[in-house]
RODOGU-327887 format. One record per residue (C-alpha): z negated, x, y; residue in one letter. Coordinates in steps of 0.1 Angstrom, whole numbers, plus 5000, padded with zeros to 4 digits. Example, Ala and Ser with C-alpha at 12.3 -4.5 7.8 and 13.67 -1.06 7.14 Angstrom:
REM residues 2
<r z="4922" x="5123" y="4955" tidren="a"/>
<r z="4929" x="5137" y="4989" tidren="s"/>
***
This chain:
REM residues 338
<r z="7746" x="9185" y="7035" tidren="m"/>
<r z="7760" x="9200" y="7009" tidren="k"/>
<r z="7768" x="9172" y="6990" tidren="t"/>
<r z="7786" x="9164" y="7020" tidren="l"/>
<r z="7807" x="9189" y="7021" tidren="v"/>
<r z="7820" x="9187" y="6985" tidren="c"/>
<r z="7828" x="9157" y="6985" tidren="v"/>
<r z="7847" x="9165" y="7016" tidren="l"/>
<r z="7866" x="9193" y="7002" tidren="f"/>
<r z="7870" x="9174" y="6969" tidren="s"/>
<r z="7891" x="9146" y="6994" tidren="l"/>
<r z="7909" x="9171" y="7012" tidren="f"/>
<r z="7919" x="9194" y="6980" tidren="s"/>
<r z="7932" x="9161" y="6962" tidren="s"/>
<r z="7953" x="9151" y="6997" tidren="s"/>
<r z="7968" x="9188" y="6999" tidren="i"/>
<r z="7975" x="9185" y="6966" tidren="y"/>
<r z="7990" x="9152" y="6965" tidren="s"/>
<r z="8010" x="9161" y="6994" tidren="e"/>
<r z="8024" x="9197" y="6978" tidren="t"/>
<r z="8041" x="9184" y="6954" tidren="t"/>
<r z="8057" x="9154" y="6968" tidren="t"/>
<r z="8072" x="9179" y="6989" tidren="l"/>
<r z="8079" x="9202" y="6960" tidren="g"/>
<r z="8060" x="9231" y="6975" tidren="d"/>
<r z="8064" x="9263" y="6948" tidren="s"/>
<r z="8031" x="9268" y="6953" tidren="l"/>
<r z="8008" x="9270" y="6919" tidren="n"/>
<r z="7992" x="9242" y="6917" tidren="a"/>
<r z="7968" x="9259" y="6889" tidren="l"/>
<r z="7959" x="9285" y="6909" tidren="e"/>
<r z="7949" x="9261" y="6942" tidren="q"/>
<r z="7925" x="9241" y="6922" tidren="i"/>
<r z="7907" x="9269" y="6912" tidren="n"/>
<r z="7904" x="9291" y="6943" tidren="q"/>
<r z="7869" x="9301" y="6936" tidren="d"/>
<r z="7839" x="9293" y="6916" tidren="e"/>
<r z="7827" x="9269" y="6944" tidren="r"/>
<r z="7852" x="9244" y="6937" tidren="e"/>
<r z="7840" x="9237" y="6900" tidren="a"/>
<r z="7802" x="9231" y="6916" tidren="d"/>
<r z="7820" x="9202" y="6941" tidren="c"/>
<r z="7833" x="9193" y="6908" tidren="d"/>
<r z="7796" x="9182" y="6900" tidren="v"/>
<r z="7782" x="9179" y="6925" tidren="i"/>
<r z="7810" x="9152" y="6943" tidren="s"/>
<r z="7816" x="9134" y="6912" tidren="g"/>
<r z="7774" x="9129" y="6911" tidren="n"/>
<r z="7774" x="9120" y="6948" tidren="a"/>
<r z="7801" x="9097" y="6947" tidren="l"/>
<r z="7783" x="9078" y="6908" tidren="a"/>
<r z="7754" x="9072" y="6933" tidren="q"/>
<r z="7768" x="9057" y="6960" tidren="e"/>
<r z="7790" x="9038" y="6944" tidren="s"/>
<r z="7761" x="9023" y="6925" tidren="g"/>
<r z="7772" x="9033" y="6890" tidren="e"/>
<r z="7753" x="9035" y="6863" tidren="t"/>
<r z="7755" x="9060" y="6832" tidren="q"/>
<r z="7774" x="9052" y="6803" tidren="s"/>
<r z="7745" x="9042" y="6770" tidren="s"/>
<r z="7769" x="9064" y="6748" tidren="f"/>
<r z="7761" x="9092" y="6778" tidren="l"/>
<r z="7727" x="9084" y="6769" tidren="e"/>
<r z="7727" x="9089" y="6734" tidren="h"/>
<r z="7749" x="9121" y="6733" tidren="l"/>
<r z="7724" x="9136" y="6751" tidren="k"/>
<r z="7690" x="9124" y="6726" tidren="s"/>
<r z="7714" x="9136" y="6699" tidren="i"/>
<r z="7701" x="9173" y="6684" tidren="r"/>
<r z="7721" x="9190" y="6657" tidren="s"/>
<r z="7712" x="9222" y="6639" tidren="n"/>
<r z="7685" x="9224" y="6668" tidren="e"/>
<r z="7710" x="9223" y="6700" tidren="k"/>
<r z="7721" x="9196" y="6720" tidren="k"/>
<r z="7746" x="9187" y="6741" tidren="f"/>
<r z="7747" x="9204" y="6783" tidren="n"/>
<r z="7761" x="9170" y="6803" tidren="c"/>
<r z="7774" x="9170" y="6834" tidren="k"/>
<r z="7795" x="9144" y="6860" tidren="m"/>
<r z="7828" x="9155" y="6871" tidren="k"/>
<r z="7853" x="9142" y="6896" tidren="v"/>
<r z="7893" x="9145" y="6889" tidren="v"/>
<r z="7915" x="9131" y="6909" tidren="n"/>
<r z="7889" x="9105" y="6924" tidren="g"/>
<r z="7878" x="9097" y="6889" tidren="c"/>
<r z="7848" x="9102" y="6872" tidren="n"/>
<r z="7835" x="9111" y="6835" tidren="y"/>
<r z="7808" x="9133" y="6820" tidren="h"/>
<r z="7816" x="9168" y="6805" tidren="q"/>
<r z="7794" x="9172" y="6777" tidren="c"/>
<r z="7794" x="9204" y="6762" tidren="t"/>
<r z="7780" x="9215" y="6727" tidren="a"/>
<r z="7768" x="9251" y="6726" tidren="p"/>
<r z="7778" x="9278" y="6701" tidren="e"/>
<r z="7772" x="9262" y="6662" tidren="r"/>
<r z="7762" x="9233" y="6674" tidren="m"/>
<r z="7786" x="9213" y="6648" tidren="f"/>
<r z="7797" x="9230" y="6616" tidren="y"/>
<r z="7787" x="9260" y="6624" tidren="r"/>
<r z="7811" x="9268" y="6652" tidren="y"/>
<r z="7806" x="9294" y="6670" tidren="p"/>
<r z="7825" x="9289" y="6698" tidren="k"/>
<r z="7817" x="9263" y="6727" tidren="p"/>
<r z="7832" x="9226" y="6725" tidren="m"/>
<r z="7840" x="9203" y="6750" tidren="a"/>
<r z="7830" x="9163" y="6746" tidren="i"/>
<r z="7847" x="9146" y="6774" tidren="l"/>
<r z="7827" x="9107" y="6777" tidren="v"/>
<r z="7851" x="9079" y="6801" tidren="p"/>
<r z="7821" x="9073" y="6826" tidren="a"/>
<r z="7819" x="9037" y="6816" tidren="n"/>
<r z="7818" x="9043" y="6777" tidren="m"/>
<r z="7797" x="9023" y="6755" tidren="t"/>
<r z="7807" x="9035" y="6722" tidren="k"/>
<r z="7841" x="9051" y="6712" tidren="p"/>
<r z="7868" x="9033" y="6698" tidren="s"/>
<r z="7890" x="9062" y="6693" tidren="s"/>
<r z="7889" x="9105" y="6692" tidren="f"/>
<r z="7910" x="9128" y="6703" tidren="r"/>
<r z="7909" x="9164" y="6695" tidren="m"/>
<r z="7930" x="9189" y="6719" tidren="h"/>
<r z="7936" x="9221" y="6704" tidren="i"/>
<r z="7939" x="9248" y="6736" tidren="h"/>
<r z="7967" x="9274" y="6741" tidren="g"/>
<r z="7958" x="9312" y="6736" tidren="f"/>
<r z="7929" x="9330" y="6758" tidren="s"/>
<r z="7943" x="9357" y="6777" tidren="y"/>
<r z="7912" x="9363" y="6802" tidren="f"/>
<r z="7938" x="9371" y="6832" tidren="n"/>
<r z="7943" x="9333" y="6841" tidren="k"/>
<r z="7916" x="9319" y="6861" tidren="k"/>
<r z="7918" x="9287" y="6840" tidren="y"/>
<r z="7911" x="9301" y="6803" tidren="d"/>
<r z="7885" x="9324" y="6815" tidren="k"/>
<r z="7859" x="9297" y="6802" tidren="s"/>
<r z="7864" x="9257" y="6787" tidren="l"/>
<r z="7851" x="9247" y="6818" tidren="d"/>
<r z="7877" x="9269" y="6840" tidren="s"/>
<r z="7901" x="9254" y="6813" tidren="m"/>
<r z="7888" x="9218" y="6812" tidren="v"/>
<r z="7891" x="9214" y="6851" tidren="d"/>
<r z="7923" x="9230" y="6857" tidren="s"/>
<r z="7945" x="9211" y="6832" tidren="f"/>
<r z="7929" x="9180" y="6842" tidren="k"/>
<r z="7922" x="9169" y="6810" tidren="y"/>
<r z="7894" x="9147" y="6820" tidren="g"/>
<r z="7925" x="9124" y="6836" tidren="r"/>
<r z="7924" x="9101" y="6805" tidren="s"/>
<r z="7891" x="9095" y="6806" tidren="t"/>
<r z="7898" x="9067" y="6831" tidren="c"/>
<r z="7931" x="9048" y="6815" tidren="k"/>
<r z="7915" x="9051" y="6784" tidren="d"/>
<r z="7876" x="9041" y="6784" tidren="s"/>
<r z="7874" x="9042" y="6745" tidren="g"/>
<r z="7892" x="9076" y="6734" tidren="e"/>
<r z="7861" x="9104" y="6734" tidren="l"/>
<r z="7880" x="9138" y="6734" tidren="i"/>
<r z="7866" x="9169" y="6720" tidren="m"/>
<r z="7882" x="9206" y="6729" tidren="i"/>
<r z="7867" x="9231" y="6713" tidren="p"/>
<r z="7869" x="9265" y="6723" tidren="y"/>
<r z="7891" x="9298" y="6704" tidren="s"/>
<r z="7882" x="9329" y="6732" tidren="a"/>
<r z="7910" x="9351" y="6722" tidren="n"/>
<r z="7945" x="9355" y="6717" tidren="n"/>
<r z="7954" x="9340" y="6687" tidren="k"/>
<r z="7931" x="9308" y="6680" tidren="n"/>
<r z="7913" x="9332" y="6655" tidren="t"/>
<r z="7884" x="9306" y="6656" tidren="y"/>
<r z="7907" x="9272" y="6652" tidren="h"/>
<r z="7921" x="9286" y="6621" tidren="h"/>
<r z="7890" x="9296" y="6605" tidren="d"/>
<r z="7871" x="9267" y="6610" tidren="y"/>
<r z="7897" x="9237" y="6619" tidren="l"/>
<r z="7927" x="9254" y="6604" tidren="g"/>
<r z="7935" x="9233" y="6571" tidren="s"/>
<r z="7930" x="9196" y="6562" tidren="t"/>
<r z="7900" x="9203" y="6543" tidren="k"/>
<r z="7884" x="9220" y="6573" tidren="k"/>
<r z="7893" x="9193" y="6597" tidren="f"/>
<r z="7877" x="9167" y="6572" tidren="d"/>
<r z="7842" x="9185" y="6571" tidren="e"/>
<r z="7843" x="9188" y="6611" tidren="f"/>
<r z="7850" x="9154" y="6612" tidren="m"/>
<r z="7822" x="9141" y="6589" tidren="e"/>
<r z="7796" x="9164" y="6604" tidren="e"/>
<r z="7802" x="9151" y="6641" tidren="f"/>
<r z="7805" x="9120" y="6637" tidren="q"/>
<r z="7773" x="9119" y="6612" tidren="r"/>
<r z="7756" x="9137" y="6644" tidren="a"/>
<r z="7769" x="9112" y="6666" tidren="i"/>
<r z="7760" x="9086" y="6644" tidren="k"/>
<r z="7792" x="9071" y="6646" tidren="t"/>
<r z="7799" x="9056" y="6611" tidren="e"/>
<r z="7834" x="9040" y="6619" tidren="e"/>
<r z="7865" x="9047" y="6606" tidren="r"/>
<r z="7883" x="9053" y="6644" tidren="l"/>
<r z="7914" x="9066" y="6648" tidren="p"/>
<r z="7922" x="9098" y="6661" tidren="v"/>
<r z="7948" x="9120" y="6682" tidren="t"/>
<r z="7956" x="9152" y="6674" tidren="l"/>
<r z="7972" x="9170" y="6704" tidren="s"/>
<r z="7979" x="9209" y="6704" tidren="g"/>
<r z="7989" x="9230" y="6738" tidren="h"/>
<r z="8010" x="9266" y="6729" tidren="s"/>
<r z="7996" x="9279" y="6700" tidren="g"/>
<r z="7972" x="9250" y="6692" tidren="g"/>
<r z="8004" x="9235" y="6681" tidren="g"/>
<r z="8001" x="9258" y="6649" tidren="r"/>
<r z="7970" x="9247" y="6641" tidren="v"/>
<r z="7972" x="9213" y="6639" tidren="i"/>
<r z="8004" x="9215" y="6615" tidren="s"/>
<r z="7980" x="9236" y="6593" tidren="q"/>
<r z="7956" x="9200" y="6595" tidren="i"/>
<r z="7980" x="9177" y="6594" tidren="v"/>
<r z="8002" x="9202" y="6566" tidren="s"/>
<r z="7981" x="9184" y="6531" tidren="y"/>
<r z="7974" x="9151" y="6546" tidren="i"/>
<r z="7964" x="9125" y="6512" tidren="t"/>
<r z="7978" x="9092" y="6513" tidren="h"/>
<r z="7958" x="9083" y="6483" tidren="e"/>
<r z="7945" x="9045" y="6501" tidren="p"/>
<r z="7909" x="9051" y="6483" tidren="d"/>
<r z="7909" x="9086" y="6506" tidren="s"/>
<r z="7877" x="9088" y="6528" tidren="k"/>
<r z="7897" x="9114" y="6543" tidren="s"/>
<r z="7895" x="9120" y="6584" tidren="a"/>
<r z="7938" x="9126" y="6586" tidren="t"/>
<r z="7943" x="9099" y="6572" tidren="r"/>
<r z="7935" x="9082" y="6608" tidren="r"/>
<r z="7955" x="9107" y="6628" tidren="v"/>
<r z="7972" x="9078" y="6644" tidren="k"/>
<r z="7994" x="9101" y="6674" tidren="r"/>
<r z="7998" x="9139" y="6674" tidren="v"/>
<r z="8006" x="9156" y="6705" tidren="e"/>
<r z="8026" x="9191" y="6706" tidren="i"/>
<r z="8027" x="9204" y="6745" tidren="h"/>
<r z="8054" x="9235" y="6741" tidren="d"/>
<r z="8038" x="9246" y="6710" tidren="g"/>
<r z="8067" x="9246" y="6678" tidren="l"/>
<r z="8072" x="9284" y="6673" tidren="y"/>
<r z="8086" x="9287" y="6640" tidren="a"/>
<r z="8101" x="9269" y="6613" tidren="s"/>
<r z="8074" x="9263" y="6588" tidren="d"/>
<r z="8054" x="9240" y="6621" tidren="r"/>
<r z="8088" x="9220" y="6624" tidren="v"/>
<r z="8082" x="9207" y="6582" tidren="s"/>
<r z="8041" x="9201" y="6584" tidren="n"/>
<r z="8051" x="9175" y="6611" tidren="f"/>
<r z="8081" x="9160" y="6593" tidren="a"/>
<r z="8063" x="9156" y="6563" tidren="s"/>
<r z="8031" x="9143" y="6585" tidren="w"/>
<r z="8057" x="9119" y="6603" tidren="f"/>
<r z="8079" x="9110" y="6570" tidren="e"/>
<r z="8050" x="9098" y="6553" tidren="r"/>
<r z="8029" x="9083" y="6574" tidren="s"/>
<r z="8033" x="9043" y="6588" tidren="k"/>
<r z="8025" x="9032" y="6622" tidren="g"/>
<r z="8022" x="9068" y="6638" tidren="v"/>
<r z="8036" x="9080" y="6673" tidren="e"/>
<r z="8045" x="9116" y="6675" tidren="m"/>
<r z="8050" x="9134" y="6710" tidren="n"/>
<r z="8071" x="9162" y="6715" tidren="i"/>
<r z="8067" x="9184" y="6752" tidren="y"/>
<r z="8095" x="9213" y="6760" tidren="s"/>
<r z="8109" x="9233" y="6787" tidren="i"/>
<r z="8147" x="9239" y="6782" tidren="q"/>
<r z="8165" x="9271" y="6768" tidren="g"/>
<r z="8132" x="9290" y="6750" tidren="t"/>
<r z="8124" x="9293" y="6718" tidren="t"/>
<r z="8102" x="9258" y="6713" tidren="t"/>
<r z="8129" x="9241" y="6730" tidren="s"/>
<r z="8149" x="9247" y="6700" tidren="g"/>
<r z="8123" x="9240" y="6674" tidren="y"/>
<r z="8114" x="9208" y="6692" tidren="s"/>
<r z="8153" x="9198" y="6695" tidren="n"/>
<r z="8146" x="9204" y="6652" tidren="s"/>
<r z="8116" x="9186" y="6649" tidren="l"/>
<r z="8131" x="9154" y="6670" tidren="f"/>
<r z="8162" x="9152" y="6653" tidren="n"/>
<r z="8153" x="9147" y="6624" tidren="k"/>
<r z="8143" x="9111" y="6633" tidren="f"/>
<r z="8163" x="9105" y="6661" tidren="g"/>
<r z="8193" x="9124" y="6661" tidren="n"/>
<r z="8210" x="9096" y="6675" tidren="n"/>
<r z="8184" x="9085" y="6707" tidren="a"/>
<r z="8200" x="9077" y="6739" tidren="q"/>
<r z="8192" x="9110" y="6763" tidren="r"/>
<r z="8184" x="9095" y="6799" tidren="s"/>
<r z="8164" x="9115" y="6829" tidren="k"/>
<r z="8137" x="9105" y="6846" tidren="k"/>
<r z="8110" x="9116" y="6873" tidren="e"/>
<r z="8073" x="9126" y="6863" tidren="n"/>
<r z="8057" x="9107" y="6893" tidren="p"/>
<r z="8029" x="9130" y="6896" tidren="s"/>
<r z="8054" x="9163" y="6901" tidren="t"/>
<r z="8081" x="9149" y="6914" tidren="g"/>
<r z="8101" x="9168" y="6889" tidren="r"/>
<r z="8128" x="9154" y="6866" tidren="d"/>
<r z="8127" x="9150" y="6827" tidren="y"/>
<r z="8152" x="9144" y="6799" tidren="i"/>
<r z="8135" x="9122" y="6778" tidren="y"/>
<r z="8144" x="9105" y="6741" tidren="r"/>
<r z="8128" x="9082" y="6718" tidren="k"/>
<r z="8134" x="9073" y="6685" tidren="n"/>
<r z="8118" x="9043" y="6669" tidren="i"/>
<r z="8116" x="9052" y="6627" tidren="w"/>
<r z="8101" x="9027" y="6601" tidren="g"/>
<r z="8069" x="9017" y="6615" tidren="s"/>
<r z="8067" x="9053" y="6635" tidren="n"/>
<r z="8077" x="9064" y="6670" tidren="t"/>
<r z="8087" x="9095" y="6678" tidren="v"/>
<r z="8096" x="9109" y="6712" tidren="s"/>
<r z="8107" x="9138" y="6733" tidren="h"/>
<r z="8106" x="9152" y="6769" tidren="i"/>
<r z="8124" x="9182" y="6780" tidren="e"/>
<r z="8122" x="9197" y="6814" tidren="e"/>
<r z="8140" x="9222" y="6827" tidren="k"/>
<r z="8127" x="9255" y="6833" tidren="k"/>
<r z="8112" x="9269" y="6861" tidren="r"/>
<r z="8089" x="9302" y="6869" tidren="n"/>
<r z="8065" x="9320" y="6849" tidren="g"/>
<r z="8036" x="9292" y="6849" tidren="e"/>
<r z="8059" x="9264" y="6836" tidren="h"/>
<r z="8046" x="9270" y="6800" tidren="h"/>
<r z="8010" x="9263" y="6814" tidren="w"/>
<r z="8011" x="9235" y="6835" tidren="e"/>
<r z="8038" x="9216" y="6810" tidren="l"/>
<r z="8001" x="9210" y="6795" tidren="s"/>
<r z="7989" x="9196" y="6824" tidren="r"/>
<r z="8015" x="9175" y="6841" tidren="d"/>
<r z="8021" x="9155" y="6810" tidren="y"/>
<r z="7986" x="9152" y="6795" tidren="w"/>
<r z="7981" x="9115" y="6781" tidren="n"/>
<r z="8019" x="9108" y="6799" tidren="f"/>
<r z="8033" x="9070" y="6798" tidren="e"/>
<r z="8071" x="9074" y="6805" tidren="v"/>
<r z="8074" x="9041" y="6834" tidren="e"/>
***
């Protein structure tokens, strides 16, 4: 009976969310999604129920993850559902990989047989005063990061948690080219995936600084085995607060071939100035066009430019409310311009 109630609750909630955003209601979507702790339980239960109903089988890669033991620790995996999409969240406990002192979420597409690419997302500061940053679970659910698993069944998403307001653990354990290389080497060895797969780095808010540190000393030597040489896409969600970050990203983009850089910002803010500065280094003459985000009904300004074999784009929304900075990462996660 509890399973049935949760499935109905999940479907009803999705309907409300879609309707309110279409009508442009000013209700805070993040607060609505996380009304209480029961909803998170329902996500897991309804995901399992829907999978059983459809006869879906667990991916062979998921079973592989469940069997892994690293530093005498193992993944805690559960099925979840977002916007009707089933995926699996496997949480690595503290110090399971590279001595990283906080948990890390791995988002696995429901039908993944093996990964074809990696994505590491560095979240923004955790102030502990919002429902969506009290834990790794609440963050993944609120920002709906699992949505992209339905679009790309080969991308394995890693989200390491940093439980403070300065991204201390991100800086100390991932915030350089060398540290990122060591982390990726240990992680791939542990999951027994030795292929040199392409990597996406994305960061929200203060996470932009960490990514800029990772790519700042990237090597382009032909025989280098550095994981940063495999970074093919960078996404910055309202995360440019200083000129040194602009310089780091610009240097990486200039020295790379066949890469993509997507910048997202809010008009009239500090990050907007730095975001425009970074884009203008490579696309100053790009045509501006006004478009609508179909999931929110809100307009944004879009610019895109081809620079050699690379692509750079900038999306900027008009400033709205106090939650806009947080909602931007949710609304433009793996966003595709139509």
